C-alpha angles and dihedrals in degrees: 000000000000123000113255104173128022131179120195129190091333116177131174131175133180103201107301091344113104105212097167127016119189094322109193116177139150123199123191126217112274097018119141105216127178122204112211136177141110122290111290091021092122103259097120090041089058090047093050094051091052088056095045098242088116124031122215117244088224134003133042140257121211133194117205088342096311120117107239097170098109095036122112117246094254092055092048088051088051087054095056112279123125136166142189123215137236084239109042115245102220147142105250097191093053128077124254090255096050090050088056090049093049090051089047091051091058089063100036112102091183093068122102134165091277096043110079120221089233095081117147094248093050090049091048093050088047095050091046091057092043090057090047092054091043091248101120094103088059094049096117100031122109112254092231087065097055126099120246099257091053092048087052091053090046091053091055093044087055092052089056093058090088092053092235127199092217125033118194117201121197109208096317095189098042112122092019121118119254090246093056103037098076096047090042093051091048087049089055096047093045089052092048090049085072089061099064095179094053118107115201131211113182129181111218141165102191106089093199089061091046093050092047099044111023124086089192136022126212113190122199129199124173092344093309133106107243098174139015121175145089113316096254091060104028093052091053096051113118094234092051092047089048102042105023115029095019095224099133086052093057095047 
């Protein structure tokens, strides 16, 4: 598989706090990679550097062989990087469909002030994504009325309107009940299975979710990568058990 994302020698500090230390990672197209680590370990900092919201102090990040390190977030998005947030970024007073159309309009170069976002092809694309994420029944509901898990699914569906090469998910199951999180994550992965070219990086704290849905695990601690392997190996590494899952501390 070809390399989609590559970080080389990436470092980031906030005063005395080391947020990223010599991060070197290569991710192939189509991979499903989970980023794990305790709060403050460096996962979100790494995601924010990929999207351009933070700039590394040193090092570079490349997307499909092109250096994106100096680029603005909007340009990086145009190049094929999308993300969802731990707290969904939605328009509460609009319907589910209209939220999708707003997201689609942000990626639609054909639109101008005299061409409305509710074009037939835009609606068709939005409805297709809503069905894939099992949101079709909520099509005409106001977002403010939706339960938390449905809002998270909508946030991810909106991120997919631009047909990204790389999708970053920030704790997609946080705040979702134990009964809902496994079906919800399965829905996400099933929906993304229709987008063969999309590579997924997801930040996750639930190791059962990680084991079930990641093809690869990258573990962070104190800004460093302490493990990078398939789940069955990475989750058994001593440093991961000590600093991430806490299993060695419990023995």
